[in-house]
C-alpha positions in Angstrom: 98.8 -61.9 40.0 96.0 -60.3 42.5 97.0 -56.9 41.9 96.9 -57.4 38.3 93.0 -58.7 38.7 91.9 -56.2 40.8 93.5 -54.0 38.2 91.5 -55.2 35.7 88.2 -55.7 37.3 88.1 -52.0 38.0 89.3 -50.9 34.5 86.4 -53.2 33.3 83.9 -51.5 35.8 85.5 -48.0 35.0 84.9 -48.7 31.3 81.2 -49.8 31.6 80.3 -46.8 34.0 81.6 -45.0 31.4 79.9 -47.0 28.6 76.5 -45.9 30.3 77.3 -42.4 31.6 77.7 -41.4 27.8 74.6 -43.5 26.7 72.5 -41.2 29.6 73.7 -37.9 28.6 72.6 -38.9 24.9 69.3 -40.4 25.9 68.6 -37.4 28.3 69.6 -34.8 25.1 67.2 -36.2 23.0 64.1 -36.7 25.6 61.8 -34.0 24.6 62.9 -34.4 21.0 61.6 -38.1 20.4 58.1 -38.3 18.5 56.5 -41.5 18.1 53.2 -40.4 16.7 53.0 -38.1 13.5 50.5 -36.6 14.3 52.2 -34.4 16.9 55.1 -34.2 15.3 56.2 -30.8 14.7 56.4 -29.9 10.8 59.7 -29.3 9.3 60.9 -28.6 5.5 63.7 -31.9 5.4 63.3 -35.2 7.1 67.0 -37.0 7.4 66.3 -41.1 6.5 68.8 -42.9 7.9 69.3 -46.1 5.4 70.9 -49.4 6.2 70.4 -52.6 3.9 67.3 -54.1 2.8 68.0 -57.6 3.2 69.5 -59.4 5.9 71.7 -62.5 5.3 71.0 -61.5 1.2 66.8 -63.3 1.5 65.4 -61.8 5.1 64.0 -58.5 4.4 65.5 -56.1 7.0 62.6 -55.4 9.1 64.8 -52.2 10.8 64.7 -51.3 6.9 60.9 -51.7 6.5 59.9 -50.0 9.4 62.5 -46.7 8.5 60.9 -46.7 5.1 57.2 -46.8 6.5 57.6 -44.1 9.1 58.9 -42.1 6.5 55.8 -42.9 4.3 53.5 -41.6 7.3 55.0 -38.1 8.5 55.4 -37.7 4.7 51.4 -38.7 4.0 50.5 -36.5 7.3 52.1 -33.3 5.7 54.7 -33.1 8.5 57.7 -33.0 6.2 58.0 -31.9 2.6 61.2 -33.6 1.6 63.4 -36.7 2.3 67.1 -36.6 2.6 68.3 -40.2 2.4 71.5 -41.2 4.1 73.0 -44.8 3.0 75.9 -46.9 1.6 76.8 -47.4 -1.9 80.7 -48.1 -1.3 80.8 -50.8 -3.3 79.7 -52.3 -6.6 76.2 -53.5 -6.7 75.3 -52.3 -3.9 73.0 -49.0 -3.3 71.4 -48.3 -0.1 69.8 -44.6 -1.2 68.6 -45.9 -4.1 66.6 -48.9 -3.2 65.0 -46.8 -0.5 64.0 -44.3 -2.7 62.4 -46.9 -5.4 60.4 -48.1 -1.9 59.1 -45.2 -1.4 58.3 -44.2 -4.7 56.4 -47.3 -4.8 54.7 -46.2 -1.7 53.6 -43.0 -3.5 55.9 -40.5 -2.4 56.6 -38.3 -5.2 60.0 -38.8 -7.0 60.7 -35.1 -6.6 60.1 -34.9 -2.8 63.3 -37.6 -2.5 66.8 -36.4 -2.4 69.6 -38.8 -1.9 73.3 -38.4 0.0 75.5 -41.0 -1.2 78.5 -39.6 0.8 76.8 -39.9 3.9 78.7 -43.1 5.0 78.2 -42.7 8.8 75.2 -41.2 10.6 78.2 -38.7 11.4 79.1 -37.6 7.8 75.2 -37.3 7.2 74.4 -35.0 9.6 77.5 -32.5 8.8 76.8 -32.9 5.6 73.1 -31.8 6.3 74.3 -28.3 6.8 77.2 -28.0 5.0 75.6 -29.1 1.6 72.2 -29.5 1.5 72.4 -25.9 4.0 69.5 -27.1 6.3 69.7 -26.7 10.0 66.4 -27.6 11.1 65.4 -31.0 10.5 63.5 -34.3 11.5 65.6 -37.3 11.4 63.2 -40.6 10.7 64.9 -44.0 12.3 64.5 -46.5 15.5 64.3 -44.3 18.8 68.3 -45.3 19.4 69.4 -44.0 15.9 67.3 -40.6 16.8 68.6 -40.1 19.9 72.2 -40.6 18.3 71.3 -38.1 15.4 69.8 -35.8 17.7 73.1 -35.4 19.7 75.1 -35.4 16.9 73.4 -32.4 15.3 72.7 -30.4 18.0 76.8 -31.0 18.4 77.0 -29.3 14.9 74.8 -26.4 15.4 71.4 -28.0 13.5 68.1 -28.2 15.2 66.6 -31.7 14.9 64.1 -33.8 16.0 63.6 -37.4 15.8 60.6 -39.4 14.5 60.4 -42.7 15.9 60.4 -46.2 13.7 58.9 -49.1 15.1 61.7 -50.6 16.7 62.6 -54.4 16.5 62.6 -56.7 19.6 64.0 -60.6 20.2 67.7 -61.6 19.6 68.3 -59.7 16.5 66.8 -56.0 18.0 69.2 -57.1 20.8 72.3 -57.4 19.1 71.4 -53.9 17.3 71.2 -52.3 20.5 74.2 -53.5 22.2 75.6 -52.3 19.4 74.3 -49.2 19.7 76.2 -48.8 23.4 79.7 -49.1 21.6 78.7 -46.7 18.7 77.6 -44.1 21.2 81.2 -44.3 23.0 83.0 -43.8 19.3 80.3 -40.9 18.4 81.7 -39.2 21.3 85.4 -39.6 20.9 84.9 -38.7 17.1 83.3 -35.3 18.4 86.5 -35.4 20.9 89.0 -35.4 18.3 87.0 -33.3 15.8 86.5 -36.1 13.4 84.9 -34.7 10.0 83.1 -36.0 7.1 85.4 -38.4 4.4 83.8 -35.8 1.9 82.0 -32.9 1.4 81.7 -31.1 -2.3 79.5 -28.5 -3.9 76.1 -27.5 -2.7 72.7 -28.9 -3.1 69.7 -26.9 -2.5 66.3 -28.7 -1.5 63.2 -27.7 -2.6 
């Protein structure tokens, strides 16, 4: 009984250590490629806006969503990007994240011809690879909260894409903590997908941005 308990404890410690090591690799890879001020952010032709649900619980505005849209507007108006490529889920009827984001960007003054949608960028991995293989872009700015930017940058550079990140405002409190804890698992899964050579669910015909 004691031997089993010791083994479980050792496995637990090793697992936690591995998770934190992988997290460190992601953070260190992106540390000099993350920007919080639009004035300091290098200019790029295309930005990748990582979408998510507009509402939480079907009623309350998702602040992660709100702040990402606001960040995209700020950096576009600062002249640091020319086009915004949006990733989001529309895998079920009546639910369309990319179009929702596009409408909010237009309402904020972003011209429609500067907005492109990727309806098949279901996961960050799919979105990053499709950015290169479908949209032909290999030098990009990712727009999301820092934790998401860091993972996207790591994925981009693992797939032959130069990437920097422009940070949207982050969320604190219980809701923010829950999302940040999930990110540790997402990063571990990212390394596993990279190890086994996971590919996007869909590719398709080339689309030119511009």
